[in-house]
C-alpha positions as CSV (number, residue, x, y, z in Angstrom):
1,X,52.7,42.7,38.6
2,X,51.3,41.6,35.1
3,X,47.6,40.9,35.9
4,X,47.4,38.8,32.8
5,X,49.7,36.2,35.0
6,X,48.6,36.4,38.5
7,X,45.9,38.5,40.3
8,X,45.5,38.4,43.9
9,X,42.4,40.3,45.8
10,X,40.6,40.1,48.8
11,X,36.9,40.4,49.2
12,X,34.8,42.0,52.1
13,X,36.6,42.5,55.0
14,X,38.1,45.2,56.9
15,X,41.5,45.6,54.9
16,X,42.0,47.7,52.2
17,X,45.0,48.3,49.8
18,X,46.4,51.2,52.6
19,X,46.4,48.6,55.1
20,X,48.5,46.2,53.2
21,X,51.0,48.9,51.9
22,X,51.9,49.8,55.5
23,X,54.0,46.8,55.6
24,X,56.2,48.0,52.7
25,X,59.3,48.7,54.4
26,X,58.9,45.7,56.7
27,X,58.6,43.6,53.3
28,X,61.7,45.3,51.7
29,X,63.7,44.4,54.9
30,X,62.3,40.7,54.8
31,X,63.1,40.5,51.3
32,X,66.7,41.7,52.1
33,X,67.5,39.3,55.0
34,X,65.8,36.3,53.6
35,X,69.1,34.7,51.8
36,X,70.9,35.0,55.5
37,X,68.2,33.4,57.4
38,X,67.0,30.6,55.2
39,X,68.0,28.1,52.5
40,X,66.6,29.9,49.2
41,X,68.1,28.0,46.6
42,X,64.3,27.0,45.5
43,X,63.6,30.7,44.8
44,X,66.5,30.9,42.2
45,X,66.6,27.4,40.9
46,X,64.2,28.3,37.8
47,X,66.9,31.1,36.9
48,X,69.7,28.7,36.6
49,X,70.9,27.3,33.4
50,X,68.8,24.0,33.5
51,X,69.4,22.7,30.0
52,X,71.7,20.0,30.7
53,X,69.5,18.9,33.6
54,X,66.3,18.7,31.7
55,X,67.9,17.0,28.9
56,X,69.0,14.3,31.2
57,X,65.7,14.0,32.9
58,X,64.1,13.8,29.5
59,X,66.6,11.2,28.1
60,X,65.7,8.9,30.9
61,X,62.0,9.8,30.8
62,X,61.8,8.5,27.3
63,X,63.7,5.4,28.0
64,X,61.2,4.6,30.9
65,X,58.3,5.4,28.7
66,X,59.8,3.0,26.0
67,X,60.6,0.0,28.3
68,X,57.8,0.3,31.1
69,X,54.3,0.5,31.7
70,X,54.6,1.7,35.1
71,X,56.9,4.0,37.1
72,X,56.8,3.5,41.0
73,X,57.9,6.5,42.5
74,X,59.0,5.9,46.2
75,X,58.7,8.9,48.6
76,X,56.9,11.0,51.2
77,X,56.3,14.6,51.9
78,X,58.1,17.1,49.7
79,X,59.5,13.9,47.9
80,X,56.5,13.3,46.2
81,X,53.6,15.8,46.7
82,X,54.7,18.2,44.4
83,X,55.2,15.8,41.4
84,X,51.8,14.3,42.1
85,X,50.0,17.4,42.3
86,X,51.3,18.6,38.8
87,X,50.6,15.2,37.2
88,X,46.9,15.3,38.5
89,X,46.3,18.8,37.8
90,X,47.5,18.2,34.2
91,X,46.9,14.7,33.2
92,X,43.4,13.6,32.0
93,X,41.0,12.5,34.6
94,X,40.5,9.3,32.6
95,X,43.5,7.7,31.1
96,X,47.2,8.9,30.5
97,X,48.5,12.2,29.1
98,X,49.7,11.9,25.6
99,X,53.1,10.3,25.6
100,X,52.9,9.3,29.1
101,X,52.8,6.2,31.2
102,X,51.3,5.2,34.5
103,X,53.0,6.9,37.6
104,X,52.0,5.3,40.9
105,X,53.3,6.1,44.5
106,X,54.7,3.9,47.1
107,X,56.5,4.8,50.8
108,X,53.9,7.5,51.4
109,X,52.3,5.1,54.1
110,X,53.0,1.9,56.0
111,X,49.7,0.1,54.8
112,X,50.9,-3.4,54.5
113,X,47.8,-4.0,52.3
114,X,48.8,-0.8,50.0
115,X,52.0,-2.8,49.3
116,X,50.6,-6.3,48.7
117,X,48.2,-5.0,46.1
118,X,50.6,-2.6,44.6
119,X,52.8,-5.7,43.9
120,X,50.3,-7.8,42.7
121,X,49.1,-5.1,40.5
122,X,52.6,-4.6,38.9
123,X,52.9,-8.4,38.2
124,X,51.3,-8.1,34.7
125,X,53.3,-4.9,33.8
126,X,56.9,-3.5,33.0
127,X,58.1,-1.6,35.8
128,X,60.9,0.9,36.7
129,X,61.2,2.5,40.0
130,X,62.2,5.9,41.2
131,X,63.3,6.2,44.8
132,X,63.5,9.6,46.3
133,X,65.1,10.7,49.5
134,X,67.5,13.1,50.7
135,X,68.7,10.7,53.2
136,X,67.5,7.1,52.6
137,X,66.6,7.0,56.4
138,X,63.0,8.0,56.6
139,X,60.9,5.0,57.7
140,X,58.3,4.9,55.0
141,X,60.1,5.3,51.8
142,X,63.0,2.9,53.2
143,X,60.6,0.4,53.8
144,X,58.9,0.7,50.5
145,X,62.2,0.6,48.5
146,X,63.3,-2.5,50.7
147,X,60.3,-4.4,49.1
148,X,60.9,-2.8,45.8
149,X,64.4,-3.6,45.5
150,X,63.8,-7.2,46.2
151,X,60.8,-7.5,43.8
152,X,62.8,-5.9,41.2
153,X,65.7,-8.0,41.5
154,X,63.6,-11.1,41.7
155,X,61.8,-10.1,38.3
156,X,64.6,-8.6,36.6
157,X,67.7,-10.2,38.0
158,X,71.1,-8.1,36.9
159,X,69.0,-5.9,34.9
160,X,67.4,-4.6,37.9
161,X,69.9,-2.0,38.5
162,X,69.1,-0.7,34.8
163,X,65.4,-0.1,36.1
164,X,65.9,1.5,39.5
165,X,66.4,5.4,39.6
166,X,67.8,7.1,42.7
167,X,67.2,10.6,43.6
168,X,69.0,11.6,46.4
169,X,71.7,13.9,47.9
170,X,75.0,14.4,45.8
171,X,77.6,13.6,48.3
172,X,76.1,11.6,51.6
173,X,73.4,9.4,53.1
174,X,72.3,6.0,53.3
175,X,70.3,6.0,49.9
176,X,73.5,7.3,48.6
177,X,75.7,4.8,49.7
178,X,73.3,2.2,48.6
179,X,73.0,3.7,45.0
180,X,76.9,3.9,44.6
181,X,77.3,0.2,45.5
182,X,74.7,-1.1,43.6
183,X,75.6,1.2,40.4
184,X,72.2,2.7,40.2
185,X,71.8,5.7,38.2
186,X,71.2,8.7,40.2
187,X,70.0,12.3,40.2
188,X,70.9,14.7,42.9
189,X,68.9,16.9,45.2
190,X,70.5,20.2,45.5
191,X,71.8,21.0,48.9
192,X,70.3,24.4,49.1
193,X,66.9,23.3,48.2
194,X,64.5,21.7,51.0
195,X,62.4,18.8,50.6
196,X,59.1,20.6,50.2
197,X,60.5,22.9,47.7
198,X,62.1,20.4,45.4
199,X,59.4,19.7,42.8
200,X,61.2,22.0,40.1
201,X,64.6,19.9,40.5
202,X,64.9,16.1,39.2
203,X,62.9,15.1,42.5
204,X,59.5,16.4,40.6
205,X,60.5,16.6,37.2
206,X,61.3,13.1,36.4
207,X,58.0,11.6,37.4
208,X,56.3,14.7,36.0
209,X,58.1,13.9,32.6
210,X,57.4,10.2,32.9
211,X,53.6,11.1,33.0
212,X,53.9,13.0,29.6
213,X,53.9,16.6,31.2
214,X,56.1,19.4,29.3
215,X,58.9,19.8,32.0
216,X,60.2,22.7,29.5
217,X,56.9,24.5,29.7
218,X,56.6,24.0,33.4
219,X,59.8,25.5,34.0
220,X,59.5,28.5,31.8
221,X,56.3,29.3,34.0
222,X,58.5,29.2,37.1
223,X,61.3,31.3,35.3
224,X,58.6,33.8,34.9
225,X,57.5,33.9,38.5
226,X,61.1,34.0,39.7
227,X,61.7,37.1,37.9
228,X,58.6,39.1,38.5
229,X,58.3,38.0,42.0
230,X,61.8,38.7,42.9
231,X,61.2,42.2,43.4
232,X,61.0,43.7,46.8
233,X,58.2,46.4,46.2
234,X,55.1,45.2,47.9
235,X,52.8,47.1,45.6
236,X,54.1,45.3,42.7
237,X,54.5,41.6,44.1
238,X,51.5,39.5,44.3
239,X,53.2,36.6,46.5
240,X,54.2,39.3,49.1
241,X,50.6,40.7,49.2
242,X,49.4,37.4,49.6
243,X,51.7,36.9,52.5
244,X,50.9,40.0,54.1
245,X,47.0,39.5,53.9
246,X,47.7,36.1,55.5
247,X,49.6,37.6,58.3
248,X,47.1,40.4,59.1
249,X,44.1,38.2,59.2
250,X,45.9,36.0,61.3
251,X,46.8,39.0,63.9
252,X,43.0,39.6,63.7
253,X,42.2,36.5,65.1
254,X,41.6,34.0,62.4
255,X,43.5,30.8,62.8
256,X,42.4,28.8,59.8
257,X,43.2,29.2,56.1
258,X,41.0,27.0,53.9
259,X,42.3,26.4,50.2
260,X,39.3,26.2,48.0
261,X,39.1,25.2,44.3
262,X,36.6,24.2,42.0
263,X,38.4,21.9,39.7
264,X,38.7,18.3,40.9
265,X,42.4,17.9,39.6
266,X,43.8,20.3,41.7
267,X,42.9,18.0,45.1
268,X,46.4,16.9,45.2
269,X,47.7,20.6,44.5
270,X,45.8,21.2,47.9
271,X,47.4,18.4,49.9
272,X,51.1,19.7,48.7
273,X,49.8,23.3,49.5
274,X,48.9,21.8,53.4
275,X,52.2,20.2,53.6
276,X,54.2,23.5,52.4
277,X,52.3,25.9,54.9
278,X,52.0,23.3,57.6
279,X,55.5,22.4,58.0
280,X,56.6,26.0,57.2
281,X,55.0,27.7,59.8
282,X,53.6,25.4,62.4
283,X,56.5,25.9,64.7
284,X,56.9,27.2,68.2
285,X,52.9,26.9,68.7
286,X,52.0,29.5,66.4
287,X,51.0,29.7,62.6
288,X,48.0,29.3,60.8
289,X,46.1,25.8,60.5
290,X,46.1,24.9,56.8
291,X,43.1,23.2,55.6
292,X,41.3,22.6,52.1
293,X,38.2,22.0,50.3
294,X,37.2,20.9,46.9
295,X,34.2,22.4,45.4
296,X,31.6,22.2,44.3
297,X,31.7,18.5,46.1
298,X,32.7,20.4,49.6
299,X,29.6,22.6,49.6
300,X,27.5,19.9,49.8
301,X,29.6,18.5,52.7
302,X,31.0,21.4,55.1
303,X,29.7,24.2,53.1
304,X,27.2,25.1,55.8
305,X,30.0,25.3,58.4
306,X,31.8,27.8,56.1
307,X,29.0,30.0,55.7
308,X,27.5,29.9,59.3
309,X,29.6,28.2,61.6
310,X,32.3,30.0,63.8
311,X,34.3,32.9,62.2
312,X,37.7,31.3,62.6
313,X,38.9,30.7,59.0
314,X,39.5,32.8,56.0
315,X,39.2,31.5,52.4
316,X,41.9,31.4,49.6
317,X,40.0,30.7,46.3
318,X,42.6,29.2,43.8
319,X,41.0,29.8,40.4
320,X,42.1,29.1,36.8
321,X,40.0,30.9,34.0
322,X,40.6,28.6,31.5
323,X,40.2,24.5,31.8
324,X,41.4,22.4,28.8
325,X,37.9,20.4,28.0
326,X,34.7,21.3,28.6
327,X,31.0,19.8,28.1
328,X,28.0,21.8,26.5
329,X,24.8,21.1,28.8
330,X,22.3,19.3,26.1
331,X,18.8,20.0,25.2
332,X,16.3,17.7,26.5
333,X,12.6,17.9,25.3
334,X,11.3,16.2,28.3
335,X,12.9,18.9,30.7
336,X,11.9,16.8,33.7
337,X,14.7,18.3,35.5
338,X,13.6,21.8,34.9
339,X,17.2,22.6,33.4
340,X,16.7,23.4,29.8
341,X,17.4,27.0,30.7
342,X,21.1,26.0,30.9
343,X,20.8,24.6,27.4
344,X,24.2,25.4,25.3
345,X,25.8,26.6,28.6
346,X,29.0,24.8,29.4
347,X,30.0,23.0,32.3
348,X,32.8,25.2,33.0
349,X,30.8,28.4,32.6
350,X,28.3,27.2,35.1
351,X,31.4,26.2,37.4
352,X,32.8,29.7,37.2
353,X,29.5,31.2,37.8
354,X,29.3,28.8,40.7
355,X,32.8,30.1,42.1
356,X,31.6,33.8,41.9
357,X,28.4,33.2,43.8
358,X,30.1,31.1,46.6
359,X,33.1,33.5,46.8
360,X,30.3,36.5,47.4
361,X,28.0,34.6,49.8
362,X,31.0,33.5,51.8
363,X,32.6,37.2,51.9
364,X,29.2,38.5,52.8
365,X,29.0,36.3,55.6
366,X,32.0,37.6,57.0
367,X,34.7,34.9,55.8
368,X,37.3,37.0,54.1
369,X,37.9,35.6,50.8
370,X,41.5,35.9,49.0
371,X,41.1,35.2,45.3
372,X,44.3,34.0,43.5
373,X,43.7,33.8,39.9
374,X,45.4,32.5,36.7
375,X,44.4,32.6,33.0
376,X,44.9,28.9,32.4
377,X,45.3,25.4,34.1
378,X,48.5,24.2,31.8
379,X,51.9,23.2,32.6
380,X,53.5,27.0,32.2
381,X,50.9,28.6,34.4
382,X,51.2,25.7,37.1
383,X,55.1,26.4,37.1
384,X,54.1,29.9,37.7
385,X,52.3,29.3,40.6
386,X,54.6,26.4,42.0
């Protein structure tokens, strides 16, 4: 495995490399059997010739950016979590990504207050809508689309159909029938890609492109991962090593996996991760319970429990070594807070030191810590880990 891209390590528990490698033959058999038991189109999607799809998505995204202030994405679960995770991880904390417009979400809840405020917010803006659903029958997005469809028709009349983009099944379903009858432009969700794995299809790529994120770089990173992580040899596949670590810790009695990171922009990535693992493994009264924390904020909330509470959890720490943008601690002659010793250190440096100290403290407190490290938080490396 190329350590410059992905590094997975396990801190302070009874496991060692040999324990993990005892699963080598079992992993090879699972690797061989995987395509016969599960829909694995998402694994190979980045390796396909996606040039035509990316060109089409970028064309429509350019139109939306030119003609609208806001794109409303209607979807729930896998139909929005991945796109929102990427958008919030890569967009500025305040304002928009260069060349992007605002992307907001509907259909993720059934709050009347949310929908009413959304419509009021949109009244002063030019709007496009992207509704995403494999079937069109899921209650939350179906209700939101009913509202937004009528809203768009009232505002734009016959032009509304030009401002509504549908991402759905290529051949069947309620939403497909509606789109065909109304003449809405459509993107297809591949048959062999499940909803929670669909971020690297039009499901995630169109909203991400509208937000101003480079989807070609995203796909390049995903293609790199799909190539490197396709090998069955456990010794050289960090994805399988991570899976084995989780399995062994679960067998040892740990029931909760706690995903942690030290960059607040990853909080929506956490939400997507919970869906991926919770929906995939929470069956037959089995599976690890996926939970998340955002450090350093949550160190002051449930940090005490992690450090000294019941030993039911292990921690998976996601860390990007380089974050675009930083702030130097300034010198203050008054030094009333006693922090002049940090002068000329950067916030990101201090954050990284906090990460190291937290990981060591938790590991020393008998909380196993899996560290997943990548070089930089950008479209390429986020595509890699997606």
